[in-house]
N, C-alpha and C positions, 0 to 999 in steps of 0.2 A: 503494498500498499505506500503509496507516495505521500511525502509529508505537506506539509503548508509551505513552505520554503519552494519547492519544487512546483506546484500549482502558483504560485504567487509570478514564478519565474516566466512559466509557461505563458500565462495572462500577460505579464509585460511585453513578451516577444511577440503576441499575437496582438495587443495593444497597438505595439510599435509597427507592425505589417500594415495593419488598417490606417492608422497614420499616414504611412508612406503612400498606400492607395489612395488616400484623399488626397495628399499634398500633388501627387502626381495626376491625379485628375483635374485638381484645382488650374495647374501649372499648363495647362494643356487647354480648359476651358476659359479662365480667365482674359488670355490674349484675345481671343476668339469674340469675347461679349462686344467692344467694342464695334466692329465688323457687324455683326448680326445679332444685335441685343433680340430682336423679337422669334429668333428662331425657336421652334416648338420646343428642338433637342435640348438648346440651352436653358430654356424655363422649365422643363421637368428633370433634367440635371440639379439645377439649382433649387429645386423645390425636396428632391431627394436627399440633397445634403442638408438643406436647413430641417428638415425631419428628422433625419441622422443624429445633428448635432441638438437639436431641443429632446429628443428621448433621451443622450447621453447627458446632458446637463439635469434633465429630470433624476435620471437614477442617480448622478451623484448629490442629486440637493436631498433624496428621499434617503440615501446610505448618511448624510448628516445628518439630518433629523433624527432620525432614525439610533444611533451615536449618542447625540445628546439626550434624548428623552431616556437611554438605559442609564446615560450619567445622572439625571436627574434623578431618576427611580430609586440608585444605588444611593442617592444623599438621603433622598427622603426616608423618614422610621415607616413601617408598615401601622395601618390603623390600629388603634387600639380595638380586642372584641369586644362587643358588649355580653354584661352578663347576664 
């Protein structure tokens, strides 16, 4: 069974690969925006990238709020039980 550090390492490499694909796509698409800003392909690509970025941000914010709630729960003592 792989331990957590191996899993994190694999996730980082996958994240790096995805980032490189996005940067490569942007490298190709951005120069073409000036020439054909109304091209349907460009509009679809930009919408797709925007959705992916939105989902990534949503996921990270959700994780942050979860960690924050866990910290708050650890600080607060459990309520007293009624007798």
